[in-house]
SEBAKOL-467297 format. One record per residue (C-alpha): residue number from 1; chain; z, x, y. Coordinates in Angstrom, 1 decimal. Each point is the difference from the previous one (the first is absolute). Last residue first. Example, Ala and Ser with C-alpha at 12.3 -4.5 7.8 and 13.67 -1.06 7.14 Angstrom:
REM residues 2
<rotor><num>2</num><cadena>A</cadena><w>7.1</w><u>13.7</u><v>-1.1</v></rotor>
<rotor><num>1</num><cadena>A</cadena><w>0.7</w><u>-1.4</u><v>-3.4</v></rotor>
REM end
This chain:
REM residues 266
<rotor><num>266</num><cadena>A</cadena><w>-25.1</w><u>23.4</u><v>37.2</v></rotor>
<rotor><num>265</num><cadena>A</cadena><w>-0.7</w><u>2.6</u><v>-3.3</v></rotor>
<rotor><num>264</num><cadena>A</cadena><w>-3.2</w><u>1.8</u><v>-1.5</v></rotor>
<rotor><num>263</num><cadena>A</cadena><w>-0.7</w><u>2.3</u><v>3.3</v></rotor>
<rotor><num>262</num><cadena>A</cadena><w>3.8</w><u>0.7</u><v>0.2</v></rotor>
<rotor><num>261</num><cadena>A</cadena><w>0.4</w><u>1.2</u><v>-3.4</v></rotor>
<rotor><num>260</num><cadena>A</cadena><w>-2.5</w><u>2.3</u><v>0.2</v></rotor>
<rotor><num>259</num><cadena>A</cadena><w>1.0</w><u>1.0</u><v>3.5</v></rotor>
<rotor><num>258</num><cadena>A</cadena><w>3.7</w><u>0.8</u><v>-1.5</v></rotor>
<rotor><num>257</num><cadena>A</cadena><w>-2.0</w><u>2.1</u><v>-2.7</v></rotor>
<rotor><num>256</num><cadena>A</cadena><w>-1.9</w><u>2.1</u><v>2.0</v></rotor>
<rotor><num>255</num><cadena>A</cadena><w>3.4</w><u>0.6</u><v>2.0</v></rotor>
<rotor><num>254</num><cadena>A</cadena><w>1.9</w><u>1.0</u><v>-3.3</v></rotor>
<rotor><num>253</num><cadena>A</cadena><w>-2.8</w><u>2.6</u><v>-0.9</v></rotor>
<rotor><num>252</num><cadena>A</cadena><w>0.4</w><u>1.2</u><v>3.8</v></rotor>
<rotor><num>251</num><cadena>A</cadena><w>3.4</w><u>0.3</u><v>-0.1</v></rotor>
<rotor><num>250</num><cadena>A</cadena><w>0.3</w><u>2.2</u><v>-3.1</v></rotor>
<rotor><num>249</num><cadena>A</cadena><w>-0.2</w><u>-1.2</u><v>-3.6</v></rotor>
<rotor><num>248</num><cadena>A</cadena><w>1.6</w><u>2.2</u><v>-2.6</v></rotor>
<rotor><num>247</num><cadena>A</cadena><w>3.9</w><u>-0.5</u><v>0.8</v></rotor>
<rotor><num>246</num><cadena>A</cadena><w>-0.2</w><u>-3.8</u><v>-0.4</v></rotor>
<rotor><num>245</num><cadena>A</cadena><w>-0.6</w><u>0.2</u><v>-3.5</v></rotor>
<rotor><num>244</num><cadena>A</cadena><w>-2.9</w><u>0.6</u><v>-2.6</v></rotor>
<rotor><num>243</num><cadena>A</cadena><w>-3.0</w><u>-0.4</u><v>2.0</v></rotor>
<rotor><num>242</num><cadena>A</cadena><w>-0.8</w><u>-3.8</u><v>-1.9</v></rotor>
<rotor><num>241</num><cadena>A</cadena><w>3.9</w><u>-0.6</u><v>1.6</v></rotor>
<rotor><num>240</num><cadena>A</cadena><w>-0.3</w><u>1.2</u><v>3.4</v></rotor>
<rotor><num>239</num><cadena>A</cadena><w>-3.6</w><u>-2.1</u><v>0.2</v></rotor>
<rotor><num>238</num><cadena>A</cadena><w>2.0</w><u>-3.3</u><v>-1.0</v></rotor>
<rotor><num>237</num><cadena>A</cadena><w>2.7</w><u>0.7</u><v>2.3</v></rotor>
<rotor><num>236</num><cadena>A</cadena><w>-2.7</w><u>0.0</u><v>2.8</v></rotor>
<rotor><num>235</num><cadena>A</cadena><w>-1.5</w><u>-3.3</u><v>-1.2</v></rotor>
<rotor><num>234</num><cadena>A</cadena><w>3.3</w><u>-1.8</u><v>-0.2</v></rotor>
<rotor><num>233</num><cadena>A</cadena><w>0.5</w><u>1.3</u><v>3.7</v></rotor>
<rotor><num>232</num><cadena>A</cadena><w>-2.6</w><u>-2.7</u><v>0.8</v></rotor>
<rotor><num>231</num><cadena>A</cadena><w>1.5</w><u>-2.8</u><v>-1.7</v></rotor>
<rotor><num>230</num><cadena>A</cadena><w>3.4</w><u>1.0</u><v>1.1</v></rotor>
<rotor><num>229</num><cadena>A</cadena><w>-1.0</w><u>0.5</u><v>3.6</v></rotor>
<rotor><num>228</num><cadena>A</cadena><w>-1.7</w><u>-3.4</u><v>0.1</v></rotor>
<rotor><num>227</num><cadena>A</cadena><w>2.8</w><u>-1.9</u><v>-0.9</v></rotor>
<rotor><num>226</num><cadena>A</cadena><w>1.7</w><u>2.2</u><v>2.8</v></rotor>
<rotor><num>225</num><cadena>A</cadena><w>-2.9</w><u>-1.3</u><v>2.4</v></rotor>
<rotor><num>224</num><cadena>A</cadena><w>1.4</w><u>-3.7</u><v>-1.2</v></rotor>
<rotor><num>223</num><cadena>A</cadena><w>3.7</w><u>0.5</u><v>0.7</v></rotor>
<rotor><num>222</num><cadena>A</cadena><w>-0.5</w><u>1.7</u><v>3.3</v></rotor>
<rotor><num>221</num><cadena>A</cadena><w>-2.8</w><u>-3.2</u><v>1.5</v></rotor>
<rotor><num>220</num><cadena>A</cadena><w>2.3</w><u>-2.3</u><v>-2.0</v></rotor>
<rotor><num>219</num><cadena>A</cadena><w>3.3</w><u>1.5</u><v>2.3</v></rotor>
<rotor><num>218</num><cadena>A</cadena><w>-2.6</w><u>0.1</u><v>3.1</v></rotor>
<rotor><num>217</num><cadena>A</cadena><w>-0.7</w><u>-3.6</u><v>0.1</v></rotor>
<rotor><num>216</num><cadena>A</cadena><w>-3.2</w><u>0.0</u><v>2.0</v></rotor>
<rotor><num>215</num><cadena>A</cadena><w>-0.4</w><u>-2.4</u><v>2.6</v></rotor>
<rotor><num>214</num><cadena>A</cadena><w>-1.8</w><u>2.6</u><v>2.3</v></rotor>
<rotor><num>213</num><cadena>A</cadena><w>2.7</w><u>-0.6</u><v>2.8</v></rotor>
<rotor><num>212</num><cadena>A</cadena><w>2.5</w><u>0.3</u><v>-2.7</v></rotor>
<rotor><num>211</num><cadena>A</cadena><w>-1.5</w><u>3.3</u><v>-1.4</v></rotor>
<rotor><num>210</num><cadena>A</cadena><w>0.1</w><u>1.6</u><v>3.3</v></rotor>
<rotor><num>209</num><cadena>A</cadena><w>3.7</w><u>-1.0</u><v>0.1</v></rotor>
<rotor><num>208</num><cadena>A</cadena><w>0.5</w><u>1.5</u><v>-3.1</v></rotor>
<rotor><num>207</num><cadena>A</cadena><w>-1.6</w><u>3.4</u><v>1.2</v></rotor>
<rotor><num>206</num><cadena>A</cadena><w>1.9</w><u>-0.1</u><v>3.3</v></rotor>
<rotor><num>205</num><cadena>A</cadena><w>3.2</w><u>-0.2</u><v>-2.5</v></rotor>
<rotor><num>204</num><cadena>A</cadena><w>-1.1</w><u>3.0</u><v>-2.8</v></rotor>
<rotor><num>203</num><cadena>A</cadena><w>-1.3</w><u>2.4</u><v>3.0</v></rotor>
<rotor><num>202</num><cadena>A</cadena><w>3.7</w><u>-1.2</u><v>2.0</v></rotor>
<rotor><num>201</num><cadena>A</cadena><w>1.4</w><u>0.9</u><v>-2.9</v></rotor>
<rotor><num>200</num><cadena>A</cadena><w>-1.7</w><u>3.3</u><v>-0.5</v></rotor>
<rotor><num>199</num><cadena>A</cadena><w>1.3</w><u>1.2</u><v>3.5</v></rotor>
<rotor><num>198</num><cadena>A</cadena><w>3.7</w><u>-0.8</u><v>-1.1</v></rotor>
<rotor><num>197</num><cadena>A</cadena><w>-0.4</w><u>2.2</u><v>-3.3</v></rotor>
<rotor><num>196</num><cadena>A</cadena><w>-1.9</w><u>2.8</u><v>2.3</v></rotor>
<rotor><num>195</num><cadena>A</cadena><w>2.8</w><u>-0.1</u><v>2.3</v></rotor>
<rotor><num>194</num><cadena>A</cadena><w>2.8</w><u>0.2</u><v>-2.5</v></rotor>
<rotor><num>193</num><cadena>A</cadena><w>-2.2</w><u>3.3</u><v>-1.8</v></rotor>
<rotor><num>192</num><cadena>A</cadena><w>-0.8</w><u>1.9</u><v>3.4</v></rotor>
<rotor><num>191</num><cadena>A</cadena><w>-3.7</w><u>0.7</u><v>-0.1</v></rotor>
<rotor><num>190</num><cadena>A</cadena><w>-1.7</w><u>-2.8</u><v>2.1</v></rotor>
<rotor><num>189</num><cadena>A</cadena><w>-3.2</w><u>-0.1</u><v>1.5</v></rotor>
<rotor><num>188</num><cadena>A</cadena><w>-1.6</w><u>-1.1</u><v>-3.1</v></rotor>
<rotor><num>187</num><cadena>A</cadena><w>2.4</w><u>-3.1</u><v>0.2</v></rotor>
<rotor><num>186</num><cadena>A</cadena><w>-1.1</w><u>-0.6</u><v>3.7</v></rotor>
<rotor><num>185</num><cadena>A</cadena><w>-3.5</w><u>-0.2</u><v>-0.6</v></rotor>
<rotor><num>184</num><cadena>A</cadena><w>0.6</w><u>-2.6</u><v>-2.8</v></rotor>
<rotor><num>183</num><cadena>A</cadena><w>1.9</w><u>-1.5</u><v>2.6</v></rotor>
<rotor><num>182</num><cadena>A</cadena><w>-3.2</w><u>-0.2</u><v>2.4</v></rotor>
<rotor><num>181</num><cadena>A</cadena><w>-2.5</w><u>-0.9</u><v>-2.8</v></rotor>
<rotor><num>180</num><cadena>A</cadena><w>2.3</w><u>-2.9</u><v>-0.8</v></rotor>
<rotor><num>179</num><cadena>A</cadena><w>0.0</w><u>-1.4</u><v>3.2</v></rotor>
<rotor><num>178</num><cadena>A</cadena><w>-3.4</w><u>0.3</u><v>0.6</v></rotor>
<rotor><num>177</num><cadena>A</cadena><w>-0.5</w><u>-2.1</u><v>-3.4</v></rotor>
<rotor><num>176</num><cadena>A</cadena><w>2.3</w><u>-2.6</u><v>1.7</v></rotor>
<rotor><num>175</num><cadena>A</cadena><w>-1.8</w><u>-0.1</u><v>3.6</v></rotor>
<rotor><num>174</num><cadena>A</cadena><w>-3.1</w><u>-0.4</u><v>-2.4</v></rotor>
<rotor><num>173</num><cadena>A</cadena><w>1.7</w><u>-2.5</u><v>-1.9</v></rotor>
<rotor><num>172</num><cadena>A</cadena><w>0.1</w><u>-2.6</u><v>3.2</v></rotor>
<rotor><num>171</num><cadena>A</cadena><w>2.7</w><u>-1.0</u><v>2.6</v></rotor>
<rotor><num>170</num><cadena>A</cadena><w>2.5</w><u>2.2</u><v>-1.1</v></rotor>
<rotor><num>169</num><cadena>A</cadena><w>3.2</w><u>-1.8</u><v>-0.5</v></rotor>
<rotor><num>168</num><cadena>A</cadena><w>2.8</w><u>-1.5</u><v>1.9</v></rotor>
<rotor><num>167</num><cadena>A</cadena><w>-1.4</w><u>-3.3</u><v>0.7</v></rotor>
<rotor><num>166</num><cadena>A</cadena><w>2.9</w><u>-1.9</u><v>-1.2</v></rotor>
<rotor><num>165</num><cadena>A</cadena><w>-1.4</w><u>-1.3</u><v>-3.2</v></rotor>
<rotor><num>164</num><cadena>A</cadena><w>-1.3</w><u>3.8</u><v>-0.6</v></rotor>
<rotor><num>163</num><cadena>A</cadena><w>3.8</w><u>1.3</u><v>0.5</v></rotor>
<rotor><num>162</num><cadena>A</cadena><w>0.6</w><u>-2.0</u><v>-3.4</v></rotor>
<rotor><num>161</num><cadena>A</cadena><w>-2.7</w><u>0.8</u><v>-1.9</v></rotor>
<rotor><num>160</num><cadena>A</cadena><w>0.6</w><u>3.6</u><v>0.6</v></rotor>
<rotor><num>159</num><cadena>A</cadena><w>3.2</w><u>-0.4</u><v>-1.4</v></rotor>
<rotor><num>158</num><cadena>A</cadena><w>-1.0</w><u>-1.6</u><v>-3.1</v></rotor>
<rotor><num>157</num><cadena>A</cadena><w>-2.5</w><u>2.3</u><v>-0.6</v></rotor>
<rotor><num>156</num><cadena>A</cadena><w>2.6</w><u>2.8</u><v>0.1</v></rotor>
<rotor><num>155</num><cadena>A</cadena><w>2.4</w><u>-1.9</u><v>-2.3</v></rotor>
<rotor><num>154</num><cadena>A</cadena><w>-3.4</w><u>-0.3</u><v>-2.5</v></rotor>
<rotor><num>153</num><cadena>A</cadena><w>-0.7</w><u>3.6</u><v>0.1</v></rotor>
<rotor><num>152</num><cadena>A</cadena><w>4.0</w><u>0.7</u><v>-0.7</v></rotor>
<rotor><num>151</num><cadena>A</cadena><w>-0.1</w><u>-1.9</u><v>-3.4</v></rotor>
<rotor><num>150</num><cadena>A</cadena><w>2.4</w><u>-2.0</u><v>-1.4</v></rotor>
<rotor><num>149</num><cadena>A</cadena><w>-0.8</w><u>-3.0</u><v>2.1</v></rotor>
<rotor><num>148</num><cadena>A</cadena><w>-0.4</w><u>-1.1</u><v>3.5</v></rotor>
<rotor><num>147</num><cadena>A</cadena><w>3.0</w><u>1.5</u><v>1.9</v></rotor>
<rotor><num>146</num><cadena>A</cadena><w>-0.5</w><u>-1.1</u><v>3.3</v></rotor>
<rotor><num>145</num><cadena>A</cadena><w>2.9</w><u>-1.6</u><v>0.9</v></rotor>
<rotor><num>144</num><cadena>A</cadena><w>1.4</w><u>1.7</u><v>3.3</v></rotor>
<rotor><num>143</num><cadena>A</cadena><w>-3.5</w><u>0.2</u><v>1.3</v></rotor>
<rotor><num>142</num><cadena>A</cadena><w>0.0</w><u>-2.5</u><v>2.8</v></rotor>
<rotor><num>141</num><cadena>A</cadena><w>3.2</w><u>1.6</u><v>0.8</v></rotor>
<rotor><num>140</num><cadena>A</cadena><w>3.4</w><u>-1.6</u><v>1.0</v></rotor>
<rotor><num>139</num><cadena>A</cadena><w>1.0</w><u>-0.8</u><v>-3.1</v></rotor>
<rotor><num>138</num><cadena>A</cadena><w>4.2</w><u>-1.7</u><v>-0.3</v></rotor>
<rotor><num>137</num><cadena>A</cadena><w>-0.7</w><u>-0.4</u><v>-3.8</v></rotor>
<rotor><num>136</num><cadena>A</cadena><w>-1.3</w><u>-2.6</u><v>0.7</v></rotor>
<rotor><num>135</num><cadena>A</cadena><w>0.8</w><u>-1.9</u><v>-3.2</v></rotor>
<rotor><num>134</num><cadena>A</cadena><w>2.1</w><u>-3.3</u><v>1.1</v></rotor>
<rotor><num>133</num><cadena>A</cadena><w>-1.7</w><u>-2.0</u><v>-2.8</v></rotor>
<rotor><num>132</num><cadena>A</cadena><w>-1.6</w><u>-2.4</u><v>2.5</v></rotor>
<rotor><num>131</num><cadena>A</cadena><w>-0.9</w><u>3.0</u><v>2.0</v></rotor>
<rotor><num>130</num><cadena>A</cadena><w>-1.7</w><u>1.6</u><v>-2.7</v></rotor>
<rotor><num>129</num><cadena>A</cadena><w>-1.7</w><u>-3.2</u><v>-0.9</v></rotor>
<rotor><num>128</num><cadena>A</cadena><w>-1.4</w><u>-0.4</u><v>3.5</v></rotor>
<rotor><num>127</num><cadena>A</cadena><w>-1.2</w><u>3.6</u><v>-0.2</v></rotor>
<rotor><num>126</num><cadena>A</cadena><w>-1.6</w><u>-0.6</u><v>-3.2</v></rotor>
<rotor><num>125</num><cadena>A</cadena><w>-1.8</w><u>-3.5</u><v>1.6</v></rotor>
<rotor><num>124</num><cadena>A</cadena><w>-1.3</w><u>2.1</u><v>3.0</v></rotor>
<rotor><num>123</num><cadena>A</cadena><w>-1.6</w><u>2.6</u><v>-2.2</v></rotor>
<rotor><num>122</num><cadena>A</cadena><w>-1.3</w><u>-2.0</u><v>-2.4</v></rotor>
<rotor><num>121</num><cadena>A</cadena><w>-1.8</w><u>-2.2</u><v>2.7</v></rotor>
<rotor><num>120</num><cadena>A</cadena><w>-1.4</w><u>3.5</u><v>1.6</v></rotor>
<rotor><num>119</num><cadena>A</cadena><w>-1.3</w><u>1.2</u><v>-3.3</v></rotor>
<rotor><num>118</num><cadena>A</cadena><w>-1.9</w><u>-3.7</u><v>-0.4</v></rotor>
<rotor><num>117</num><cadena>A</cadena><w>-1.4</w><u>0.2</u><v>3.4</v></rotor>
<rotor><num>116</num><cadena>A</cadena><w>-1.6</w><u>3.0</u><v>-0.7</v></rotor>
<rotor><num>115</num><cadena>A</cadena><w>-1.5</w><u>-1.1</u><v>-3.1</v></rotor>
<rotor><num>114</num><cadena>A</cadena><w>-1.4</w><u>-2.8</u><v>1.8</v></rotor>
<rotor><num>113</num><cadena>A</cadena><w>-0.2</w><u>-3.4</u><v>0.6</v></rotor>
<rotor><num>112</num><cadena>A</cadena><w>3.8</w><u>-0.6</u><v>-0.7</v></rotor>
<rotor><num>111</num><cadena>A</cadena><w>1.5</w><u>-3.7</u><v>0.8</v></rotor>
<rotor><num>110</num><cadena>A</cadena><w>3.1</w><u>-1.4</u><v>-0.1</v></rotor>
<rotor><num>109</num><cadena>A</cadena><w>0.6</w><u>-3.2</u><v>-2.0</v></rotor>
<rotor><num>108</num><cadena>A</cadena><w>1.4</w><u>1.1</u><v>-2.9</v></rotor>
<rotor><num>107</num><cadena>A</cadena><w>-1.1</w><u>1.3</u><v>-3.8</v></rotor>
<rotor><num>106</num><cadena>A</cadena><w>-2.8</w><u>2.2</u><v>1.3</v></rotor>
<rotor><num>105</num><cadena>A</cadena><w>0.5</w><u>0.7</u><v>3.9</v></rotor>
<rotor><num>104</num><cadena>A</cadena><w>4.0</w><u>-0.3</u><v>-1.0</v></rotor>
<rotor><num>103</num><cadena>A</cadena><w>-1.1</w><u>3.0</u><v>-2.0</v></rotor>
<rotor><num>102</num><cadena>A</cadena><w>3.3</w><u>1.9</u><v>0.3</v></rotor>
<rotor><num>101</num><cadena>A</cadena><w>2.4</w><u>-2.8</u><v>-1.4</v></rotor>
<rotor><num>100</num><cadena>A</cadena><w>-2.2</w><u>-0.5</u><v>-3.2</v></rotor>
<rotor><num>99</num><cadena>A</cadena><w>0.0</w><u>3.9</u><v>-0.8</v></rotor>
<rotor><num>98</num><cadena>A</cadena><w>3.6</w><u>-0.3</u><v>0.4</v></rotor>
<rotor><num>97</num><cadena>A</cadena><w>0.9</w><u>-2.8</u><v>-1.7</v></rotor>
<rotor><num>96</num><cadena>A</cadena><w>-2.2</w><u>1.7</u><v>-3.3</v></rotor>
<rotor><num>95</num><cadena>A</cadena><w>1.5</w><u>3.4</u><v>0.7</v></rotor>
<rotor><num>94</num><cadena>A</cadena><w>3.8</w><u>-1.4</u><v>-0.7</v></rotor>
<rotor><num>93</num><cadena>A</cadena><w>-1.0</w><u>-2.6</u><v>-2.9</v></rotor>
<rotor><num>92</num><cadena>A</cadena><w>-1.8</w><u>3.1</u><v>-1.9</v></rotor>
<rotor><num>91</num><cadena>A</cadena><w>3.2</w><u>2.4</u><v>0.4</v></rotor>
<rotor><num>90</num><cadena>A</cadena><w>2.1</w><u>-3.5</u><v>-0.8</v></rotor>
<rotor><num>89</num><cadena>A</cadena><w>-2.0</w><u>-0.1</u><v>-3.0</v></rotor>
<rotor><num>88</num><cadena>A</cadena><w>0.5</w><u>3.9</u><v>-0.9</v></rotor>
<rotor><num>87</num><cadena>A</cadena><w>3.8</w><u>-0.4</u><v>0.2</v></rotor>
<rotor><num>86</num><cadena>A</cadena><w>2.6</w><u>0.0</u><v>2.8</v></rotor>
<rotor><num>85</num><cadena>A</cadena><w>4.1</w><u>0.5</u><v>0.2</v></rotor>
<rotor><num>84</num><cadena>A</cadena><w>1.6</w><u>0.0</u><v>-3.5</v></rotor>
<rotor><num>83</num><cadena>A</cadena><w>0.4</w><u>3.5</u><v>-0.5</v></rotor>
<rotor><num>82</num><cadena>A</cadena><w>-2.1</w><u>-0.1</u><v>-2.9</v></rotor>
<rotor><num>81</num><cadena>A</cadena><w>-2.9</w><u>-1.6</u><v>2.1</v></rotor>
<rotor><num>80</num><cadena>A</cadena><w>0.7</w><u>2.6</u><v>2.3</v></rotor>
<rotor><num>79</num><cadena>A</cadena><w>-1.3</w><u>2.3</u><v>-2.7</v></rotor>
<rotor><num>78</num><cadena>A</cadena><w>-2.6</w><u>-2.4</u><v>-1.0</v></rotor>
<rotor><num>77</num><cadena>A</cadena><w>-1.4</w><u>-0.2</u><v>3.2</v></rotor>
<rotor><num>76</num><cadena>A</cadena><w>-0.6</w><u>4.1</u><v>0.1</v></rotor>
<rotor><num>75</num><cadena>A</cadena><w>-1.3</w><u>0.4</u><v>-3.5</v></rotor>
<rotor><num>74</num><cadena>A</cadena><w>-2.8</w><u>-3.2</u><v>1.0</v></rotor>
<rotor><num>73</num><cadena>A</cadena><w>-0.9</w><u>1.6</u><v>3.1</v></rotor>
<rotor><num>72</num><cadena>A</cadena><w>-0.4</w><u>3.7</u><v>-2.0</v></rotor>
<rotor><num>71</num><cadena>A</cadena><w>-2.1</w><u>-2.2</u><v>-2.9</v></rotor>
<rotor><num>70</num><cadena>A</cadena><w>-2.2</w><u>-1.2</u><v>2.6</v></rotor>
<rotor><num>69</num><cadena>A</cadena><w>-0.8</w><u>3.3</u><v>1.1</v></rotor>
<rotor><num>68</num><cadena>A</cadena><w>-1.2</w><u>1.1</u><v>-3.6</v></rotor>
<rotor><num>67</num><cadena>A</cadena><w>-2.1</w><u>-3.4</u><v>-0.1</v></rotor>
<rotor><num>66</num><cadena>A</cadena><w>-1.8</w><u>1.0</u><v>3.2</v></rotor>
<rotor><num>65</num><cadena>A</cadena><w>-0.8</w><u>3.4</u><v>-1.7</v></rotor>
<rotor><num>64</num><cadena>A</cadena><w>-1.4</w><u>-1.4</u><v>-3.0</v></rotor>
<rotor><num>63</num><cadena>A</cadena><w>-2.3</w><u>-2.3</u><v>1.9</v></rotor>
<rotor><num>62</num><cadena>A</cadena><w>-1.1</w><u>2.7</u><v>2.2</v></rotor>
<rotor><num>61</num><cadena>A</cadena><w>-1.4</w><u>1.7</u><v>-2.9</v></rotor>
<rotor><num>60</num><cadena>A</cadena><w>-1.1</w><u>-2.9</u><v>-1.4</v></rotor>
<rotor><num>59</num><cadena>A</cadena><w>-2.1</w><u>-0.3</u><v>3.1</v></rotor>
<rotor><num>58</num><cadena>A</cadena><w>-0.9</w><u>3.9</u><v>-0.8</v></rotor>
<rotor><num>57</num><cadena>A</cadena><w>-1.0</w><u>0.0</u><v>-3.5</v></rotor>
<rotor><num>56</num><cadena>A</cadena><w>-2.4</w><u>-3.1</u><v>0.7</v></rotor>
<rotor><num>55</num><cadena>A</cadena><w>-1.6</w><u>0.7</u><v>3.1</v></rotor>
<rotor><num>54</num><cadena>A</cadena><w>-0.8</w><u>-3.3</u><v>2.1</v></rotor>
<rotor><num>53</num><cadena>A</cadena><w>1.9</w><u>1.3</u><v>3.0</v></rotor>
<rotor><num>52</num><cadena>A</cadena><w>-0.1</w><u>3.9</u><v>-0.1</v></rotor>
<rotor><num>51</num><cadena>A</cadena><w>4.0</w><u>0.8</u><v>0.1</v></rotor>
<rotor><num>50</num><cadena>A</cadena><w>1.1</w><u>3.4</u><v>0.9</v></rotor>
<rotor><num>49</num><cadena>A</cadena><w>1.7</w><u>-0.3</u><v>3.0</v></rotor>
<rotor><num>48</num><cadena>A</cadena><w>1.4</w><u>-3.5</u><v>-1.0</v></rotor>
<rotor><num>47</num><cadena>A</cadena><w>1.5</w><u>2.0</u><v>-3.4</v></rotor>
<rotor><num>46</num><cadena>A</cadena><w>1.4</w><u>2.6</u><v>2.2</v></rotor>
<rotor><num>45</num><cadena>A</cadena><w>1.9</w><u>-2.9</u><v>1.6</v></rotor>
<rotor><num>44</num><cadena>A</cadena><w>1.3</w><u>-1.3</u><v>-3.1</v></rotor>
<rotor><num>43</num><cadena>A</cadena><w>1.3</w><u>3.6</u><v>-0.7</v></rotor>
<rotor><num>42</num><cadena>A</cadena><w>1.5</w><u>0.4</u><v>3.2</v></rotor>
<rotor><num>41</num><cadena>A</cadena><w>1.9</w><u>-3.6</u><v>-0.6</v></rotor>
<rotor><num>40</num><cadena>A</cadena><w>0.9</w><u>1.7</u><v>-3.6</v></rotor>
<rotor><num>39</num><cadena>A</cadena><w>1.5</w><u>2.7</u><v>1.8</v></rotor>
<rotor><num>38</num><cadena>A</cadena><w>1.8</w><u>-1.2</u><v>2.1</v></rotor>
<rotor><num>37</num><cadena>A</cadena><w>1.5</w><u>-2.9</u><v>-2.2</v></rotor>
<rotor><num>36</num><cadena>A</cadena><w>1.1</w><u>2.5</u><v>-2.2</v></rotor>
<rotor><num>35</num><cadena>A</cadena><w>1.5</w><u>2.3</u><v>2.5</v></rotor>
<rotor><num>34</num><cadena>A</cadena><w>2.3</w><u>-3.3</u><v>1.0</v></rotor>
<rotor><num>33</num><cadena>A</cadena><w>0.9</w><u>-0.5</u><v>-3.8</v></rotor>
<rotor><num>32</num><cadena>A</cadena><w>3.0</w><u>2.6</u><v>-0.2</v></rotor>
<rotor><num>31</num><cadena>A</cadena><w>1.4</w><u>-2.1</u><v>3.1</v></rotor>
<rotor><num>30</num><cadena>A</cadena><w>-0.4</w><u>-3.4</u><v>-1.0</v></rotor>
<rotor><num>29</num><cadena>A</cadena><w>1.3</w><u>0.6</u><v>-3.4</v></rotor>
<rotor><num>28</num><cadena>A</cadena><w>-1.0</w><u>1.3</u><v>-3.4</v></rotor>
<rotor><num>27</num><cadena>A</cadena><w>2.4</w><u>0.5</u><v>-2.6</v></rotor>
<rotor><num>26</num><cadena>A</cadena><w>-0.8</w><u>-3.0</u><v>-2.1</v></rotor>
<rotor><num>25</num><cadena>A</cadena><w>-4.0</w><u>0.7</u><v>0.1</v></rotor>
<rotor><num>24</num><cadena>A</cadena><w>0.5</w><u>3.5</u><v>-1.5</v></rotor>
<rotor><num>23</num><cadena>A</cadena><w>2.2</w><u>-0.9</u><v>-2.6</v></rotor>
<rotor><num>22</num><cadena>A</cadena><w>-2.3</w><u>-3.0</u><v>-1.3</v></rotor>
<rotor><num>21</num><cadena>A</cadena><w>1.0</w><u>-3.6</u><v>-1.2</v></rotor>
<rotor><num>20</num><cadena>A</cadena><w>2.9</w><u>-0.5</u><v>-2.7</v></rotor>
<rotor><num>19</num><cadena>A</cadena><w>2.4</w><u>-1.0</u><v>3.2</v></rotor>
<rotor><num>18</num><cadena>A</cadena><w>-2.5</w><u>-1.5</u><v>2.5</v></rotor>
<rotor><num>17</num><cadena>A</cadena><w>-2.3</w><u>1.7</u><v>2.3</v></rotor>
<rotor><num>16</num><cadena>A</cadena><w>-2.9</w><u>0.3</u><v>-2.3</v></rotor>
<rotor><num>15</num><cadena>A</cadena><w>0.2</w><u>-3.8</u><v>-0.9</v></rotor>
<rotor><num>14</num><cadena>A</cadena><w>0.5</w><u>-0.9</u><v>3.6</v></rotor>
<rotor><num>13</num><cadena>A</cadena><w>-3.1</w><u>2.0</u><v>1.2</v></rotor>
<rotor><num>12</num><cadena>A</cadena><w>-1.8</w><u>-1.5</u><v>-3.5</v></rotor>
<rotor><num>11</num><cadena>A</cadena><w>0.5</w><u>-3.7</u><v>1.4</v></rotor>
<rotor><num>10</num><cadena>A</cadena><w>-0.2</w><u>1.1</u><v>3.6</v></rotor>
<rotor><num>9</num><cadena>A</cadena><w>-3.7</w><u>1.0</u><v>-0.8</v></rotor>
<rotor><num>8</num><cadena>A</cadena><w>-0.4</w><u>-2.9</u><v>-1.9</v></rotor>
<rotor><num>7</num><cadena>A</cadena><w>-1.1</w><u>-0.9</u><v>-3.9</v></rotor>
<rotor><num>6</num><cadena>A</cadena><w>3.1</w><u>1.5</u><v>-1.7</v></rotor>
<rotor><num>5</num><cadena>A</cadena><w>-1.6</w><u>2.1</u><v>-3.3</v></rotor>
<rotor><num>4</num><cadena>A</cadena><w>-0.1</w><u>-1.4</u><v>-3.3</v></rotor>
<rotor><num>3</num><cadena>A</cadena><w>-0.6</w><u>2.0</u><v>-2.9</v></rotor>
<rotor><num>2</num><cadena>A</cadena><w>-2.4</w><u>-0.7</u><v>-2.6</v></rotor>
<rotor><num>1</num><cadena>A</cadena><w>1.0</w><u>-1.9</u><v>-3.0</v></rotor>
REM end
């Protein structure tokens, strides 16, 4: 007779956390799982960067990574359920209510003709929610709560967007590119380590703002570039292995292999 497994993610997690479940799963806490959540979110983003819509392999990879990320959400909700505070259903109900509340142009009588109108409404409603909850945190700056996700690039993008909303922005993308060139010149002129780091930060921040004006997601662009780099570097590795090891290939042969890999990858 075949063994019957629990039918839902919640049931499986409850089994794993139970007295006769998995020792590793039973030991986990919110703190111990936090790095796993960050890692799975990053892997899901990598899967998005490598996605070719309609391609079976990359679609399946994204599906798998989203499942891994969902597992992390379910795990944290189960820990809360064990404390008797909330569970997976409460997590879903909470976000459902938030979406209904923040889309009055769809579920209410408000109007929003453009995505800009939607974002303006979203911010206004969010501020009303925070004020009602007494969560002002004593903020005095437009940028005080500009944390926009796990990456510093996302935060830099959000800071740029907020400044642009009040008119503190370059008039066109050409102005940003000139700023990038200026910052690169200042970086190359520095030699003192602390100043080099500072100027390097200025270059990165300016590049992110250029990407914002060009409507490019810099984090996604970098992830896609890293995936291209991996594919191209495999050709360099293959050349080294064919030669019997890295010590048998010089930079000229490695560069030739790199260019070969570049020609066959996009």
